[in-house]
C-alpha positions as protocol buffer text, in pm:
chain_id: "A"
residue {
  index: 1
  type: UNK
  ca { x: 3018 y: -10255 z: -52 }
}
residue {
  index: 2
  type: UNK
  ca { x: 3184 y: -10390 z: -380 }
}
residue {
  index: 3
  type: UNK
  ca { x: 3479 y: -10244 z: -491 }
}
residue {
  index: 4
  type: UNK
  ca { x: 3301 y: -10083 z: -765 }
}
residue {
  index: 5
  type: UNK
  ca { x: 3119 y: -9879 z: -567 }
}
residue {
  index: 6
  type: UNK
  ca { x: 3435 y: -9715 z: -424 }
}
residue {
  index: 7
  type: UNK
  ca { x: 3603 y: -9643 z: -755 }
}
residue {
  index: 8
  type: UNK
  ca { x: 3514 y: -9329 z: -798 }
}
residue {
  index: 9
  type: UNK
  ca { x: 3585 y: -9187 z: -418 }
}
residue {
  index: 10
  type: UNK
  ca { x: 3908 y: -9391 z: -470 }
}
residue {
  index: 11
  type: UNK
  ca { x: 3999 y: -9221 z: -768 }
}
residue {
  index: 12
  type: UNK
  ca { x: 3907 y: -8893 z: -632 }
}
residue {
  index: 13
  type: UNK
  ca { x: 4134 y: -8941 z: -340 }
}
residue {
  index: 14
  type: UNK
  ca { x: 4452 y: -9006 z: -540 }
}
residue {
  index: 15
  type: UNK
  ca { x: 4793 y: -8926 z: -322 }
}
residue {
  index: 16
  type: UNK
  ca { x: 5009 y: -8849 z: -621 }
}
residue {
  index: 17
  type: UNK
  ca { x: 4990 y: -8565 z: -853 }
}
residue {
  index: 18
  type: UNK
  ca { x: 4954 y: -8716 z: -1176 }
}
residue {
  index: 19
  type: UNK
  ca { x: 5074 y: -8562 z: -1514 }
}
residue {
  index: 20
  type: UNK
  ca { x: 4730 y: -8348 z: -1710 }
}
residue {
  index: 21
  type: UNK
  ca { x: 4615 y: -8607 z: -1981 }
}
residue {
  index: 22
  type: UNK
  ca { x: 4635 y: -8490 z: -2323 }
}
residue {
  index: 23
  type: UNK
  ca { x: 4577 y: -8666 z: -2686 }
}
residue {
  index: 24
  type: UNK
  ca { x: 4907 y: -8794 z: -2745 }
}
residue {
  index: 25
  type: UNK
  ca { x: 4941 y: -8935 z: -2330 }
}
residue {
  index: 26
  type: UNK
  ca { x: 4613 y: -9016 z: -2178 }
}
residue {
  index: 27
  type: UNK
  ca { x: 4594 y: -9141 z: -1827 }
}
residue {
  index: 28
  type: UNK
  ca { x: 4488 y: -9534 z: -1837 }
}
residue {
  index: 29
  type: UNK
  ca { x: 4308 y: -9742 z: -1614 }
}
residue {
  index: 30
  type: UNK
  ca { x: 4313 y: -10090 z: -1600 }
}
residue {
  index: 31
  type: UNK
  ca { x: 4088 y: -10348 z: -1416 }
}
residue {
  index: 32
  type: UNK
  ca { x: 3915 y: -10666 z: -1352 }
}
residue {
  index: 33
  type: UNK
  ca { x: 3637 y: -10766 z: -1496 }
}
residue {
  index: 34
  type: UNK
  ca { x: 3523 y: -10678 z: -1138 }
}
residue {
  index: 35
  type: UNK
  ca { x: 3462 y: -10263 z: -1321 }
}
residue {
  index: 36
  type: UNK
  ca { x: 3278 y: -10371 z: -1632 }
}
residue {
  index: 37
  type: UNK
  ca { x: 2958 y: -10247 z: -1574 }
}
residue {
  index: 38
  type: UNK
  ca { x: 2889 y: -9852 z: -1676 }
}
residue {
  index: 39
  type: UNK
  ca { x: 2909 y: -9685 z: -1332 }
}
residue {
  index: 40
  type: UNK
  ca { x: 3254 y: -9809 z: -1341 }
}
residue {
  index: 41
  type: UNK
  ca { x: 3349 y: -9698 z: -1736 }
}
residue {
  index: 42
  type: UNK
  ca { x: 3160 y: -9351 z: -1644 }
}
residue {
  index: 43
  type: UNK
  ca { x: 3355 y: -9310 z: -1294 }
}
residue {
  index: 44
  type: UNK
  ca { x: 3664 y: -9326 z: -1503 }
}
residue {
  index: 45
  type: UNK
  ca { x: 3597 y: -9137 z: -1786 }
}
residue {
  index: 46
  type: UNK
  ca { x: 3463 y: -8859 z: -1594 }
}
residue {
  index: 47
  type: UNK
  ca { x: 3795 y: -8822 z: -1403 }
}
residue {
  index: 48
  type: UNK
  ca { x: 3974 y: -8836 z: -1778 }
}
residue {
  index: 49
  type: UNK
  ca { x: 4098 y: -9190 z: -1744 }
}
residue {
  index: 50
  type: UNK
  ca { x: 4100 y: -9419 z: -2065 }
}
residue {
  index: 51
  type: UNK
  ca { x: 3948 y: -9739 z: -1907 }
}
residue {
  index: 52
  type: UNK
  ca { x: 4107 y: -10041 z: -1995 }
}
residue {
  index: 53
  type: UNK
  ca { x: 3929 y: -10369 z: -1841 }
}
residue {
  index: 54
  type: UNK
  ca { x: 3914 y: -10684 z: -2009 }
}
residue {
  index: 55
  type: UNK
  ca { x: 3756 y: -11043 z: -1899 }
}
residue {
  index: 56
  type: UNK
  ca { x: 4013 y: -11306 z: -1828 }
}
residue {
  index: 57
  type: UNK
  ca { x: 3918 y: -11511 z: -2122 }
}
residue {
  index: 58
  type: UNK
  ca { x: 4020 y: -11200 z: -2350 }
}
residue {
  index: 59
  type: UNK
  ca { x: 4327 y: -11185 z: -2189 }
}
residue {
  index: 60
  type: UNK
  ca { x: 4419 y: -11588 z: -2220 }
}
residue {
  index: 61
  type: UNK
  ca { x: 4301 y: -11520 z: -2631 }
}
residue {
  index: 62
  type: UNK
  ca { x: 4560 y: -11223 z: -2609 }
}
residue {
  index: 63
  type: UNK
  ca { x: 4851 y: -11471 z: -2449 }
}
residue {
  index: 64
  type: UNK
  ca { x: 4794 y: -11743 z: -2681 }
}
residue {
  index: 65
  type: UNK
  ca { x: 4797 y: -11556 z: -2999 }
}
residue {
  index: 66
  type: UNK
  ca { x: 5024 y: -11276 z: -2926 }
}
residue {
  index: 67
  type: UNK
  ca { x: 5371 y: -11446 z: -2801 }
}
residue {
  index: 68
  type: UNK
  ca { x: 5553 y: -11224 z: -2553 }
}
residue {
  index: 69
  type: UNK
  ca { x: 5259 y: -11041 z: -2474 }
}
residue {
  index: 70
  type: UNK
  ca { x: 5174 y: -11039 z: -2068 }
}
residue {
  index: 71
  type: UNK
  ca { x: 4881 y: -10991 z: -1936 }
}
residue {
  index: 72
  type: UNK
  ca { x: 4823 y: -10627 z: -1718 }
}
residue {
  index: 73
  type: UNK
  ca { x: 4737 y: -10759 z: -1331 }
}
residue {
  index: 74
  type: UNK
  ca { x: 4664 y: -10478 z: -1009 }
}
residue {
  index: 75
  type: UNK
  ca { x: 5036 y: -10544 z: -853 }
}
residue {
  index: 76
  type: UNK
  ca { x: 4837 y: -10497 z: -469 }
}
residue {
  index: 77
  type: UNK
  ca { x: 4660 y: -10778 z: -552 }
}
residue {
  index: 78
  type: UNK
  ca { x: 4910 y: -11008 z: -694 }
}
residue {
  index: 79
  type: UNK
  ca { x: 5117 y: -10920 z: -372 }
}
residue {
  index: 80
  type: UNK
  ca { x: 4869 y: -11000 z: -114 }
}
residue {
  index: 81
  type: UNK
  ca { x: 4893 y: -11353 z: -345 }
}
residue {
  index: 82
  type: UNK
  ca { x: 5221 y: -11374 z: -246 }
}
residue {
  index: 83
  type: UNK
  ca { x: 5216 y: -11274 z: 101 }
}
residue {
  index: 84
  type: UNK
  ca { x: 4925 y: -11548 z: 184 }
}
residue {
  index: 85
  type: UNK
  ca { x: 5163 y: -11776 z: 72 }
}
residue {
  index: 86
  type: UNK
  ca { x: 5300 y: -11726 z: 451 }
}
residue {
  index: 87
  type: UNK
  ca { x: 5048 y: -11896 z: 655 }
}
residue {
  index: 88
  type: UNK
  ca { x: 5203 y: -11738 z: 968 }
}
residue {
  index: 89
  type: UNK
  ca { x: 5006 y: -11457 z: 817 }
}
residue {
  index: 90
  type: UNK
  ca { x: 4711 y: -11554 z: 663 }
}
residue {
  index: 91
  type: UNK
  ca { x: 4605 y: -11672 z: 992 }
}
residue {
  index: 92
  type: UNK
  ca { x: 4755 y: -11435 z: 1233 }
}
residue {
  index: 93
  type: UNK
  ca { x: 4711 y: -11498 z: 1593 }
}
residue {
  index: 94
  type: UNK
  ca { x: 5037 y: -11277 z: 1707 }
}
residue {
  index: 95
  type: UNK
  ca { x: 4959 y: -11124 z: 2066 }
}
residue {
  index: 96
  type: UNK
  ca { x: 5072 y: -10801 z: 1981 }
}
residue {
  index: 97
  type: UNK
  ca { x: 5068 y: -10554 z: 1637 }
}
residue {
  index: 98
  type: UNK
  ca { x: 5466 y: -10474 z: 1686 }
}
residue {
  index: 99
  type: UNK
  ca { x: 5520 y: -10896 z: 1672 }
}
residue {
  index: 100
  type: UNK
  ca { x: 5258 y: -10910 z: 1310 }
}
residue {
  index: 101
  type: UNK
  ca { x: 5408 y: -10634 z: 1150 }
}
residue {
  index: 102
  type: UNK
  ca { x: 5759 y: -10784 z: 1222 }
}
residue {
  index: 103
  type: UNK
  ca { x: 5679 y: -11084 z: 1044 }
}
residue {
  index: 104
  type: UNK
  ca { x: 5482 y: -10897 z: 747 }
}
residue {
  index: 105
  type: UNK
  ca { x: 5864 y: -10724 z: 724 }
}
residue {
  index: 106
  type: UNK
  ca { x: 6017 y: -11051 z: 711 }
}
residue {
  index: 107
  type: UNK
  ca { x: 5799 y: -11207 z: 454 }
}
residue {
  index: 108
  type: UNK
  ca { x: 5775 y: -10873 z: 207 }
}
residue {
  index: 109
  type: UNK
  ca { x: 6172 y: -10850 z: 243 }
}
residue {
  index: 110
  type: UNK
  ca { x: 6161 y: -11269 z: 100 }
}
residue {
  index: 111
  type: UNK
  ca { x: 5932 y: -11163 z: -184 }
}
residue {
  index: 112
  type: UNK
  ca { x: 6199 y: -10890 z: -279 }
}
residue {
  index: 113
  type: UNK
  ca { x: 6474 y: -11109 z: -207 }
}
residue {
  index: 114
  type: UNK
  ca { x: 6321 y: -11384 z: -442 }
}
residue {
  index: 115
  type: UNK
  ca { x: 6277 y: -11193 z: -673 }
}
residue {
  index: 116
  type: UNK
  ca { x: 6589 y: -10982 z: -700 }
}
residue {
  index: 117
  type: UNK
  ca { x: 6745 y: -11348 z: -745 }
}
residue {
  index: 118
  type: UNK
  ca { x: 6493 y: -11457 z: -1015 }
}
residue {
  index: 119
  type: UNK
  ca { x: 6610 y: -11120 z: -1207 }
}
residue {
  index: 120
  type: UNK
  ca { x: 7001 y: -11151 z: -1130 }
}
residue {
  index: 121
  type: UNK
  ca { x: 7067 y: -11512 z: -1109 }
}
């Protein structure tokens, strides 16, 4: 099933309480081009979100025309990409769940370490 069909139920089941949206501080929802259609737009608006759905070309043009501008990316997708660089996790042949979780924790710790060293030198 495509993610766009689960957008409404996903937004309905958000774990953290979000602040009530008002005209000064609306709730924003950033999504990629897979959510471009009218059903996703209507699901976001019905739940008081202000949808921001852009094509990659639009983001590339904005980055080229506005110095210092950074495209908004899904944190989860970026993190999955970083985790997929560890081949042992990507092709899992671990015999126990505990060993897989240990490798996953090690990879996450290494990713955090690399991010910290790039920030603090």
